[in-house]
PDB file with one MODEL, atoms N, CA, C and O in Angstrom:
MODEL        1
ATOM      1  N   MET A   1     171.421  74.681 -29.284  1.00  0.00           N
ATOM      2  CA  MET A   1     171.278  73.427 -30.007  1.00  0.00           C
ATOM      3  C   MET A   1     171.678  73.663 -31.455  1.00  0.00           C
ATOM      4  O   MET A   1     171.447  74.741 -32.004  1.00  0.00           O
ATOM      5  N   ALA A   2     172.259  72.682 -32.051  1.00  0.00           N
ATOM      6  CA  ALA A   2     172.746  72.781 -33.423  1.00  0.00           C
ATOM      7  C   ALA A   2     171.599  72.922 -34.421  1.00  0.00           C
ATOM      8  O   ALA A   2     170.511  72.377 -34.234  1.00  0.00           O
ATOM      9  N   THR A   3     171.878  73.669 -35.481  1.00  0.00           N
ATOM     10  CA  THR A   3     170.898  73.875 -36.547  1.00  0.00           C
ATOM     11  C   THR A   3     171.498  73.465 -37.888  1.00  0.00           C
ATOM     12  O   THR A   3     172.718  73.414 -38.040  1.00  0.00           O
ATOM     13  N   LEU A   4     170.651  73.181 -38.839  1.00  0.00           N
ATOM     14  CA  LEU A   4     171.109  72.845 -40.181  1.00  0.00           C
ATOM     15  C   LEU A   4     171.969  73.969 -40.744  1.00  0.00           C
ATOM     16  O   LEU A   4     173.051  73.721 -41.275  1.00  0.00           O
ATOM     17  N   GLU A   5     171.495  75.185 -40.631  1.00  0.00           N
ATOM     18  CA  GLU A   5     172.237  76.339 -41.151  1.00  0.00           C
ATOM     19  C   GLU A   5     173.607  76.468 -40.489  1.00  0.00           C
ATOM     20  O   GLU A   5     174.610  76.694 -41.165  1.00  0.00           O
ATOM     21  N   GLY A   6     173.645  76.323 -39.170  1.00  0.00           N
ATOM     22  CA  GLY A   6     174.904  76.445 -38.440  1.00  0.00           C
ATOM     23  C   GLY A   6     175.888  75.345 -38.785  1.00  0.00           C
ATOM     24  O   GLY A   6     177.083  75.604 -38.928  1.00  0.00           O
ATOM     25  N   VAL A   7     175.401  74.121 -38.918  1.00  0.00           N
ATOM     26  CA  VAL A   7     176.272  72.998 -39.271  1.00  0.00           C
ATOM     27  C   VAL A   7     176.803  73.167 -40.691  1.00  0.00           C
ATOM     28  O   VAL A   7     177.982  72.922 -40.947  1.00  0.00           O
ATOM     29  N   LYS A   8     175.940  73.585 -41.613  1.00  0.00           N
ATOM     30  CA  LYS A   8     176.396  73.815 -42.981  1.00  0.00           C
ATOM     31  C   LYS A   8     177.448  74.916 -43.016  1.00  0.00           C
ATOM     32  O   LYS A   8     178.428  74.809 -43.754  1.00  0.00           O
ATOM     33  N   ASN A   9     177.262  75.955 -42.239  1.00  0.00           N
ATOM     34  CA  ASN A   9     178.240  77.037 -42.174  1.00  0.00           C
ATOM     35  C   ASN A   9     179.577  76.524 -41.644  1.00  0.00           C
ATOM     36  O   ASN A   9     180.632  76.859 -42.182  1.00  0.00           O
ATOM     37  N   ALA A  10     179.530  75.714 -40.596  1.00  0.00           N
ATOM     38  CA  ALA A  10     180.745  75.189 -39.987  1.00  0.00           C
ATOM     39  C   ALA A  10     181.488  74.230 -40.912  1.00  0.00           C
ATOM     40  O   ALA A  10     182.709  74.104 -40.822  1.00  0.00           O
ATOM     41  N   THR A  11     180.767  73.559 -41.795  1.00  0.00           N
ATOM     42  CA  THR A  11     181.389  72.598 -42.706  1.00  0.00           C
ATOM     43  C   THR A  11     181.710  73.182 -44.074  1.00  0.00           C
ATOM     44  O   THR A  11     182.403  72.555 -44.875  1.00  0.00           O
ATOM     45  N   GLY A  12     181.209  74.375 -44.339  1.00  0.00           N
ATOM     46  CA  GLY A  12     181.447  75.005 -45.633  1.00  0.00           C
ATOM     47  C   GLY A  12     180.553  74.472 -46.743  1.00  0.00           C
ATOM     48  O   GLY A  12     180.834  74.674 -47.925  1.00  0.00           O
ATOM     49  N   ILE A  13     179.478  73.793 -46.365  1.00  0.00           N
ATOM     50  CA  ILE A  13     178.543  73.254 -47.352  1.00  0.00           C
ATOM     51  C   ILE A  13     177.559  74.351 -47.743  1.00  0.00           C
ATOM     52  O   ILE A  13     176.978  75.011 -46.882  1.00  0.00           O
ATOM     53  N   THR A  14     177.377  74.539 -49.046  1.00  0.00           N
ATOM     54  CA  THR A  14     176.453  75.558 -49.526  1.00  0.00           C
ATOM     55  C   THR A  14     175.339  74.907 -50.334  1.00  0.00           C
ATOM     56  O   THR A  14     175.417  73.729 -50.682  1.00  0.00           O
ATOM     57  N   GLY A  15     174.319  75.673 -50.624  1.00  0.00           N
ATOM     58  CA  GLY A  15     173.204  75.172 -51.404  1.00  0.00           C
ATOM     59  C   GLY A  15     172.267  74.327 -50.556  1.00  0.00           C
ATOM     60  O   GLY A  15     172.498  74.109 -49.367  1.00  0.00           O
ATOM     61  N   GLU A  16     171.206  73.859 -51.198  1.00  0.00           N
ATOM     62  CA  GLU A  16     170.180  73.108 -50.477  1.00  0.00           C
ATOM     63  C   GLU A  16     170.075  71.659 -50.932  1.00  0.00           C
ATOM     64  O   GLU A  16     169.262  70.903 -50.400  1.00  0.00           O
ATOM     65  N   TYR A  17     170.871  71.270 -51.890  1.00  0.00           N
ATOM     66  CA  TYR A  17     170.752  69.954 -52.507  1.00  0.00           C
ATOM     67  C   TYR A  17     170.832  68.803 -51.500  1.00  0.00           C
ATOM     68  O   TYR A  17     170.078  67.836 -51.608  1.00  0.00           O
ATOM     69  N   GLN A  18     171.732  68.899 -50.530  1.00  0.00           N
ATOM     70  CA  GLN A  18     171.948  67.809 -49.575  1.00  0.00           C
ATOM     71  C   GLN A  18     171.307  68.057 -48.214  1.00  0.00           C
ATOM     72  O   GLN A  18     171.607  67.343 -47.258  1.00  0.00           O
ATOM     73  N   ASP A  19     170.435  69.049 -48.108  1.00  0.00           N
ATOM     74  CA  ASP A  19     169.865  69.411 -46.807  1.00  0.00           C
ATOM     75  C   ASP A  19     169.200  68.246 -46.086  1.00  0.00           C
ATOM     76  O   ASP A  19     169.399  68.083 -44.883  1.00  0.00           O
ATOM     77  N   ASP A  20     168.428  67.442 -46.778  1.00  0.00           N
ATOM     78  CA  ASP A  20     167.748  66.325 -46.123  1.00  0.00           C
ATOM     79  C   ASP A  20     168.750  65.318 -45.570  1.00  0.00           C
ATOM     80  O   ASP A  20     168.582  64.821 -44.456  1.00  0.00           O
ATOM     81  N   THR A  21     169.783  65.020 -46.337  1.00  0.00           N
ATOM     82  CA  THR A  21     170.815  64.083 -45.897  1.00  0.00           C
ATOM     83  C   THR A  21     171.570  64.637 -44.700  1.00  0.00           C
ATOM     84  O   THR A  21     171.793  63.933 -43.715  1.00  0.00           O
ATOM     85  N   ILE A  22     171.959  65.889 -44.789  1.00  0.00           N
ATOM     86  CA  ILE A  22     172.694  66.515 -43.686  1.00  0.00           C
ATOM     87  C   ILE A  22     171.846  66.539 -42.428  1.00  0.00           C
ATOM     88  O   ILE A  22     172.357  66.289 -41.337  1.00  0.00           O
ATOM     89  N   GLN A  23     170.569  66.834 -42.557  1.00  0.00           N
ATOM     90  CA  GLN A  23     169.685  66.875 -41.388  1.00  0.00           C
ATOM     91  C   GLN A  23     169.588  65.498 -40.735  1.00  0.00           C
ATOM     92  O   GLN A  23     169.542  65.395 -39.509  1.00  0.00           O
ATOM     93  N   GLU A  24     169.557  64.457 -41.535  1.00  0.00           N
ATOM     94  CA  GLU A  24     169.531  63.093 -40.976  1.00  0.00           C
ATOM     95  C   GLU A  24     170.771  62.842 -40.129  1.00  0.00           C
ATOM     96  O   GLU A  24     170.672  62.296 -39.030  1.00  0.00           O
ATOM     97  N   TRP A  25     171.936  63.238 -40.633  1.00  0.00           N
ATOM     98  CA  TRP A  25     173.181  63.049 -39.878  1.00  0.00           C
ATOM     99  C   TRP A  25     173.215  63.939 -38.651  1.00  0.00           C
ATOM    100  O   TRP A  25     173.711  63.521 -37.605  1.00  0.00           O
ATOM    101  N   ILE A  26     172.699  65.156 -38.752  1.00  0.00           N
ATOM    102  CA  ILE A  26     172.620  66.040 -37.587  1.00  0.00           C
ATOM    103  C   ILE A  26     171.784  65.374 -36.507  1.00  0.00           C
ATOM    104  O   ILE A  26     172.190  65.334 -35.346  1.00  0.00           O
ATOM    105  N   ASP A  27     170.629  64.856 -36.873  1.00  0.00           N
ATOM    106  CA  ASP A  27     169.753  64.194 -35.902  1.00  0.00           C
ATOM    107  C   ASP A  27     170.470  63.024 -35.236  1.00  0.00           C
ATOM    108  O   ASP A  27     170.362  62.830 -34.025  1.00  0.00           O
ATOM    109  N   GLU A  28     171.194  62.255 -36.022  1.00  0.00           N
ATOM    110  CA  GLU A  28     171.923  61.100 -35.489  1.00  0.00           C
ATOM    111  C   GLU A  28     172.991  61.531 -34.493  1.00  0.00           C
ATOM    112  O   GLU A  28     173.117  60.946 -33.418  1.00  0.00           O
ATOM    113  N   VAL A  29     173.759  62.557 -34.853  1.00  0.00           N
ATOM    114  CA  VAL A  29     174.829  63.040 -33.975  1.00  0.00           C
ATOM    115  C   VAL A  29     174.245  63.646 -32.700  1.00  0.00           C
ATOM    116  O   VAL A  29     174.757  63.392 -31.610  1.00  0.00           O
ATOM    117  N   VAL A  30     173.190  64.436 -32.819  1.00  0.00           N
ATOM    118  CA  VAL A  30     172.558  65.035 -31.636  1.00  0.00           C
ATOM    119  C   VAL A  30     172.014  63.949 -30.717  1.00  0.00           C
ATOM    120  O   VAL A  30     172.172  64.039 -29.500  1.00  0.00           O
ATOM    121  N   ASP A  31     171.378  62.928 -31.275  1.00  0.00           N
ATOM    122  CA  ASP A  31     170.881  61.821 -30.450  1.00  0.00           C
ATOM    123  C   ASP A  31     172.028  61.112 -29.745  1.00  0.00           C
ATOM    124  O   ASP A  31     171.909  60.759 -28.572  1.00  0.00           O
ATOM    125  N   PHE A  32     173.133  60.901 -30.445  1.00  0.00           N
ATOM    126  CA  PHE A  32     174.312  60.280 -29.839  1.00  0.00           C
ATOM    127  C   PHE A  32     174.770  61.094 -28.634  1.00  0.00           C
ATOM    128  O   PHE A  32     175.015  60.543 -27.561  1.00  0.00           O
ATOM    129  N   LEU A  33     174.883  62.407 -28.818  1.00  0.00           N
ATOM    130  CA  LEU A  33     175.359  63.281 -27.749  1.00  0.00           C
ATOM    131  C   LEU A  33     174.393  63.301 -26.561  1.00  0.00           C
ATOM    132  O   LEU A  33     174.819  63.226 -25.409  1.00  0.00           O
ATOM    133  N   LYS A  34     173.115  63.401 -26.840  1.00  0.00           N
ATOM    134  CA  LYS A  34     172.124  63.388 -25.756  1.00  0.00           C
ATOM    135  C   LYS A  34     172.169  62.070 -24.994  1.00  0.00           C
ATOM    136  O   LYS A  34     172.149  62.064 -23.763  1.00  0.00           O
ATOM    137  N   ASP A  35     172.230  60.956 -25.718  1.00  0.00           N
ATOM    138  CA  ASP A  35     172.287  59.647 -25.076  1.00  0.00           C
ATOM    139  C   ASP A  35     173.562  59.473 -24.252  1.00  0.00           C
ATOM    140  O   ASP A  35     173.587  58.703 -23.292  1.00  0.00           O
ATOM    141  N   ALA A  36     174.620  60.194 -24.631  1.00  0.00           N
ATOM    142  CA  ALA A  36     175.875  60.146 -23.883  1.00  0.00           C
ATOM    143  C   ALA A  36     175.822  61.022 -22.628  1.00  0.00           C
ATOM    144  O   ALA A  36     176.712  60.957 -21.781  1.00  0.00           O
ATOM    145  N   GLY A  37     174.771  61.840 -22.519  1.00  0.00           N
ATOM    146  CA  GLY A  37     174.631  62.684 -21.340  1.00  0.00           C
ATOM    147  C   GLY A  37     175.035  64.128 -21.524  1.00  0.00           C
ATOM    148  O   GLY A  37     175.144  64.868 -20.547  1.00  0.00           O
ATOM    149  N   VAL A  38     175.260  64.546 -22.763  1.00  0.00           N
ATOM    150  CA  VAL A  38     175.614  65.939 -23.035  1.00  0.00           C
ATOM    151  C   VAL A  38     174.335  66.768 -23.008  1.00  0.00           C
ATOM    152  O   VAL A  38     173.345  66.421 -23.651  1.00  0.00           O
ATOM    153  N   SER A  39     174.367  67.866 -22.255  1.00  0.00           N
ATOM    154  CA  SER A  39     173.186  68.725 -22.178  1.00  0.00           C
ATOM    155  C   SER A  39     172.999  69.477 -23.495  1.00  0.00           C
ATOM    156  O   SER A  39     173.960  69.757 -24.210  1.00  0.00           O
ATOM    157  N   GLU A  40     171.747  69.795 -23.795  1.00  0.00           N
ATOM    158  CA  GLU A  40     171.447  70.498 -25.049  1.00  0.00           C
ATOM    159  C   GLU A  40     172.207  71.814 -25.161  1.00  0.00           C
ATOM    160  O   GLU A  40     172.562  72.232 -26.263  1.00  0.00           O
ATOM    161  N   ALA A  41     172.458  72.468 -24.034  1.00  0.00           N
ATOM    162  CA  ALA A  41     173.176  73.744 -24.044  1.00  0.00           C
ATOM    163  C   ALA A  41     174.602  73.602 -24.570  1.00  0.00           C
ATOM    164  O   ALA A  41     175.190  74.579 -25.034  1.00  0.00           O
ATOM    165  N   HIS A  42     175.164  72.395 -24.502  1.00  0.00           N
ATOM    166  CA  HIS A  42     176.538  72.165 -24.951  1.00  0.00           C
ATOM    167  C   HIS A  42     176.618  71.517 -26.332  1.00  0.00           C
ATOM    168  O   HIS A  42     177.711  71.239 -26.826  1.00  0.00           O
ATOM    169  N   ILE A  43     175.481  71.281 -26.948  1.00  0.00           N
ATOM    170  CA  ILE A  43     175.473  70.680 -28.282  1.00  0.00           C
ATOM    171  C   ILE A  43     175.511  71.810 -29.302  1.00  0.00           C
ATOM    172  O   ILE A  43     174.480  72.355 -29.696  1.00  0.00           O
ATOM    173  N   THR A  44     176.723  72.144 -29.716  1.00  0.00           N
ATOM    174  CA  THR A  44     176.953  73.297 -30.588  1.00  0.00           C
ATOM    175  C   THR A  44     177.022  72.891 -32.062  1.00  0.00           C
ATOM    176  O   THR A  44     177.190  71.719 -32.397  1.00  0.00           O
ATOM    177  N   ASP A  45     176.889  73.886 -32.918  1.00  0.00           N
ATOM    178  CA  ASP A  45     177.023  73.655 -34.354  1.00  0.00           C
ATOM    179  C   ASP A  45     178.380  73.042 -34.686  1.00  0.00           C
ATOM    180  O   ASP A  45     178.465  72.123 -35.500  1.00  0.00           O
ATOM    181  N   GLY A  46     179.432  73.543 -34.063  1.00  0.00           N
ATOM    182  CA  GLY A  46     180.776  73.046 -34.349  1.00  0.00           C
ATOM    183  C   GLY A  46     180.962  71.591 -33.980  1.00  0.00           C
ATOM    184  O   GLY A  46     181.515  70.816 -34.760  1.00  0.00           O
ATOM    185  N   LEU A  47     180.506  71.215 -32.801  1.00  0.00           N
ATOM    186  CA  LEU A  47     180.637  69.823 -32.370  1.00  0.00           C
ATOM    187  C   LEU A  47     179.813  68.902 -33.255  1.00  0.00           C
ATOM    188  O   LEU A  47     180.287  67.846 -33.672  1.00  0.00           O
ATOM    189  N   VAL A  48     178.594  69.297 -33.537  1.00  0.00           N
ATOM    190  CA  VAL A  48     177.740  68.480 -34.396  1.00  0.00           C
ATOM    191  C   VAL A  48     178.324  68.399 -35.804  1.00  0.00           C
ATOM    192  O   VAL A  48     178.264  67.346 -36.438  1.00  0.00           O
ATOM    193  N   ALA A  49     178.885  69.493 -36.294  1.00  0.00           N
ATOM    194  CA  ALA A  49     179.507  69.483 -37.617  1.00  0.00           C
ATOM    195  C   ALA A  49     180.640  68.471 -37.676  1.00  0.00           C
ATOM    196  O   ALA A  49     180.790  67.763 -38.673  1.00  0.00           O
ATOM    197  N   ARG A  50     181.442  68.395 -36.612  1.00  0.00           N
ATOM    198  CA  ARG A  50     182.531  67.419 -36.569  1.00  0.00           C
ATOM    199  C   ARG A  50     181.974  65.999 -36.673  1.00  0.00           C
ATOM    200  O   ARG A  50     182.495  65.175 -37.425  1.00  0.00           O
ATOM    201  N   GLY A  51     180.924  65.724 -35.922  1.00  0.00           N
ATOM    202  CA  GLY A  51     180.305  64.406 -35.975  1.00  0.00           C
ATOM    203  C   GLY A  51     179.698  64.109 -37.334  1.00  0.00           C
ATOM    204  O   GLY A  51     179.825  62.993 -37.839  1.00  0.00           O
ATOM    205  N   VAL A  52     179.042  65.092 -37.930  1.00  0.00           N
ATOM    206  CA  VAL A  52     178.443  64.907 -39.255  1.00  0.00           C
ATOM    207  C   VAL A  52     179.536  64.598 -40.277  1.00  0.00           C
ATOM    208  O   VAL A  52     179.385  63.683 -41.087  1.00  0.00           O
ATOM    209  N   LEU A  53     180.621  65.347 -40.247  1.00  0.00           N
ATOM    210  CA  LEU A  53     181.705  65.097 -41.201  1.00  0.00           C
ATOM    211  C   LEU A  53     182.332  63.726 -40.973  1.00  0.00           C
ATOM    212  O   LEU A  53     182.726  63.058 -41.929  1.00  0.00           O
ATOM    213  N   ASP A  54     182.427  63.303 -39.719  1.00  0.00           N
ATOM    214  CA  ASP A  54     182.969  61.967 -39.431  1.00  0.00           C
ATOM    215  C   ASP A  54     182.105  60.881 -40.055  1.00  0.00           C
ATOM    216  O   ASP A  54     182.626  59.930 -40.638  1.00  0.00           O
ATOM    217  N   LEU A  55     180.800  61.016 -39.938  1.00  0.00           N
ATOM    218  CA  LEU A  55     179.889  59.973 -40.401  1.00  0.00           C
ATOM    219  C   LEU A  55     179.537  60.075 -41.882  1.00  0.00           C
ATOM    220  O   LEU A  55     179.408  59.060 -42.568  1.00  0.00           O
ATOM    221  N   TRP A  56     179.384  61.300 -42.369  1.00  0.00           N
ATOM    222  CA  TRP A  56     178.927  61.523 -43.741  1.00  0.00           C
ATOM    223  C   TRP A  56     180.128  61.619 -44.674  1.00  0.00           C
ATOM    224  O   TRP A  56     180.488  62.697 -45.146  1.00  0.00           O
ATOM    225  N   ASN A  57     180.717  60.503 -44.919  1.00  0.00           N
ATOM    226  CA  ASN A  57     181.908  60.463 -45.757  1.00  0.00           C
ATOM    227  C   ASN A  57     181.765  59.344 -46.777  1.00  0.00           C
ATOM    228  O   ASN A  57     182.753  58.759 -47.222  1.00  0.00           O
ATOM    229  N   TYR A  58     180.518  59.057 -47.140  1.00  0.00           N
ATOM    230  CA  TYR A  58     180.226  58.017 -48.123  1.00  0.00           C
ATOM    231  C   TYR A  58     180.914  56.701 -47.786  1.00  0.00           C
ATOM    232  O   TYR A  58     181.318  55.958 -48.680  1.00  0.00           O
ATOM    233  N   GLY A  59     181.044  56.416 -46.492  1.00  0.00           N
ATOM    234  CA  GLY A  59     181.596  55.151 -46.031  1.00  0.00           C
ATOM    235  C   GLY A  59     183.111  55.077 -46.026  1.00  0.00           C
ATOM    236  O   GLY A  59     183.666  54.036 -45.673  1.00  0.00           O
ATOM    237  N   ALA A  60     183.801  56.147 -46.407  1.00  0.00           N
ATOM    238  CA  ALA A  60     185.258  56.112 -46.501  1.00  0.00           C
ATOM    239  C   ALA A  60     185.926  55.845 -45.157  1.00  0.00           C
ATOM    240  O   ALA A  60     186.974  55.200 -45.112  1.00  0.00           O
ATOM    241  N   ALA A  61     185.349  56.323 -44.072  1.00  0.00           N
ATOM    242  CA  ALA A  61     185.946  56.111 -42.756  1.00  0.00           C
ATOM    243  C   ALA A  61     185.254  54.962 -42.023  1.00  0.00           C
ATOM    244  O   ALA A  61     185.484  54.757 -40.831  1.00  0.00           O
ATOM    245  N   GLY A  62     184.432  54.234 -42.711  1.00  0.00           N
ATOM    246  CA  GLY A  62     183.756  53.104 -42.091  1.00  0.00           C
ATOM    247  C   GLY A  62     182.687  53.509 -41.101  1.00  0.00           C
ATOM    248  O   GLY A  62     182.293  52.701 -40.260  1.00  0.00           O
ATOM    249  N   GLY A  63     182.205  54.742 -41.176  1.00  0.00           N
ATOM    250  CA  GLY A  63     181.149  55.204 -40.284  1.00  0.00           C
ATOM    251  C   GLY A  63     181.598  55.372 -38.852  1.00  0.00           C
ATOM    252  O   GLY A  63     180.794  55.227 -37.932  1.00  0.00           O
ATOM    253  N   LYS A  64     182.882  55.677 -38.642  1.00  0.00           N
ATOM    254  CA  LYS A  64     183.414  55.831 -37.294  1.00  0.00           C
ATOM    255  C   LYS A  64     183.522  57.307 -36.920  1.00  0.00           C
ATOM    256  O   LYS A  64     183.897  58.153 -37.731  1.00  0.00           O
ATOM    257  N   LEU A  65     183.182  57.579 -35.677  1.00  0.00           N
ATOM    258  CA  LEU A  65     183.369  58.930 -35.155  1.00  0.00           C
ATOM    259  C   LEU A  65     184.836  59.115 -34.793  1.00  0.00           C
ATOM    260  O   LEU A  65     185.491  58.179 -34.334  1.00  0.00           O
ATOM    261  N   SER A  66     185.347  60.317 -35.000  1.00  0.00           N
ATOM    262  CA  SER A  66     186.757  60.591 -34.738  1.00  0.00           C
ATOM    263  C   SER A  66     187.072  60.567 -33.248  1.00  0.00           C
ATOM    264  O   SER A  66     186.196  60.725 -32.398  1.00  0.00           O
ATOM    265  N   GLU A  67     188.337  60.367 -32.970  1.00  0.00           N
ATOM    266  CA  GLU A  67     188.801  60.373 -31.582  1.00  0.00           C
ATOM    267  C   GLU A  67     188.494  61.721 -30.926  1.00  0.00           C
ATOM    268  O   GLU A  67     188.075  61.768 -29.769  1.00  0.00           O
ATOM    269  N   TYR A  68     188.703  62.815 -31.661  1.00  0.00           N
ATOM    270  CA  TYR A  68     188.400  64.135 -31.117  1.00  0.00           C
ATOM    271  C   TYR A  68     186.932  64.237 -30.711  1.00  0.00           C
ATOM    272  O   TYR A  68     186.619  64.676 -29.604  1.00  0.00           O
ATOM    273  N   PHE A  69     186.039  63.832 -31.602  1.00  0.00           N
ATOM    274  CA  PHE A  69     184.610  63.935 -31.320  1.00  0.00           C
ATOM    275  C   PHE A  69     184.253  63.144 -30.061  1.00  0.00           C
ATOM    276  O   PHE A  69     183.545  63.649 -29.189  1.00  0.00           O
ATOM    277  N   ILE A  70     184.731  61.930 -29.967  1.00  0.00           N
ATOM    278  CA  ILE A  70     184.432  61.084 -28.806  1.00  0.00           C
ATOM    279  C   ILE A  70     184.990  61.708 -27.524  1.00  0.00           C
ATOM    280  O   ILE A  70     184.305  61.731 -26.501  1.00  0.00           O
ATOM    281  N   GLN A  71     186.208  62.205 -27.571  1.00  0.00           N
ATOM    282  CA  GLN A  71     186.809  62.828 -26.384  1.00  0.00           C
ATOM    283  C   GLN A  71     186.036  64.075 -25.964  1.00  0.00           C
ATOM    284  O   GLN A  71     185.792  64.286 -24.776  1.00  0.00           O
ATOM    285  N   ARG A  72     185.655  64.889 -26.924  1.00  0.00           N
ATOM    286  CA  ARG A  72     184.918  66.119 -26.604  1.00  0.00           C
ATOM    287  C   ARG A  72     183.547  65.785 -26.047  1.00  0.00           C
ATOM    288  O   ARG A  72     183.097  66.423 -25.095  1.00  0.00           O
ATOM    289  N   ALA A  73     182.875  64.800 -26.620  1.00  0.00           N
ATOM    290  CA  ALA A  73     181.577  64.385 -26.112  1.00  0.00           C
ATOM    291  C   ALA A  73     181.698  63.908 -24.669  1.00  0.00           C
ATOM    292  O   ALA A  73     180.854  64.227 -23.832  1.00  0.00           O
ATOM    293  N   ALA A  74     182.751  63.144 -24.383  1.00  0.00           N
ATOM    294  CA  ALA A  74     182.957  62.651 -23.018  1.00  0.00           C
ATOM    295  C   ALA A  74     183.227  63.811 -22.058  1.00  0.00           C
ATOM    296  O   ALA A  74     182.699  63.819 -20.947  1.00  0.00           O
ATOM    297  N   GLN A  75     184.027  64.773 -22.460  1.00  0.00           N
ATOM    298  CA  GLN A  75     184.289  65.940 -21.623  1.00  0.00           C
ATOM    299  C   GLN A  75     182.992  66.668 -21.287  1.00  0.00           C
ATOM    300  O   GLN A  75     182.739  67.005 -20.130  1.00  0.00           O
ATOM    301  N   LEU A  76     182.190  66.901 -22.289  1.00  0.00           N
ATOM    302  CA  LEU A  76     180.942  67.636 -22.080  1.00  0.00           C
ATOM    303  C   LEU A  76     179.955  66.833 -21.238  1.00  0.00           C
ATOM    304  O   LEU A  76     179.248  67.398 -20.404  1.00  0.00           O
ATOM    305  N   ALA A  77     179.904  65.530 -21.450  1.00  0.00           N
ATOM    306  CA  ALA A  77     178.995  64.692 -20.685  1.00  0.00           C
ATOM    307  C   ALA A  77     179.382  64.668 -19.216  1.00  0.00           C
ATOM    308  O   ALA A  77     178.524  64.594 -18.337  1.00  0.00           O
ATOM    309  N   LEU A  78     180.684  64.731 -18.958  1.00  0.00           N
ATOM    310  CA  LEU A  78     181.183  64.702 -17.579  1.00  0.00           C
ATOM    311  C   LEU A  78     181.265  66.085 -16.952  1.00  0.00           C
ATOM    312  O   LEU A  78     181.597  66.223 -15.774  1.00  0.00           O
ATOM    313  N   GLY A  79     180.963  67.107 -17.741  1.00  0.00           N
ATOM    314  CA  GLY A  79     180.978  68.472 -17.225  1.00  0.00           C
ATOM    315  C   GLY A  79     182.351  69.029 -17.000  1.00  0.00           C
ATOM    316  O   GLY A  79     182.544  69.874 -16.125  1.00  0.00           O
ATOM    317  N   LYS A  80     183.321  68.569 -17.777  1.00  0.00           N
ATOM    318  CA  LYS A  80     184.720  69.029 -17.639  1.00  0.00           C
ATOM    319  C   LYS A  80     185.053  70.033 -18.704  1.00  0.00           C
ATOM    320  O   LYS A  80     186.177  70.532 -18.752  1.00  0.00           O
TER     321      LYS A  80
ENDMDL
END
């Protein structure tokens, strides 16, 4: 399962200033993946980091998840 430390490492974010914000986005992305049917064993730091970066962009992308993230989530949910 993804961790704050692992997601920060994958995104290159350092320091503790934004930890609470990042954790909120991690929780949101993990809930999305679980609700989509992805098992906890497949919810990795890298995948969650991609989702966090997609969403945590100060609204620049309109809060949309990337095509890659959606496709990967679907693959994992379907066990492919």
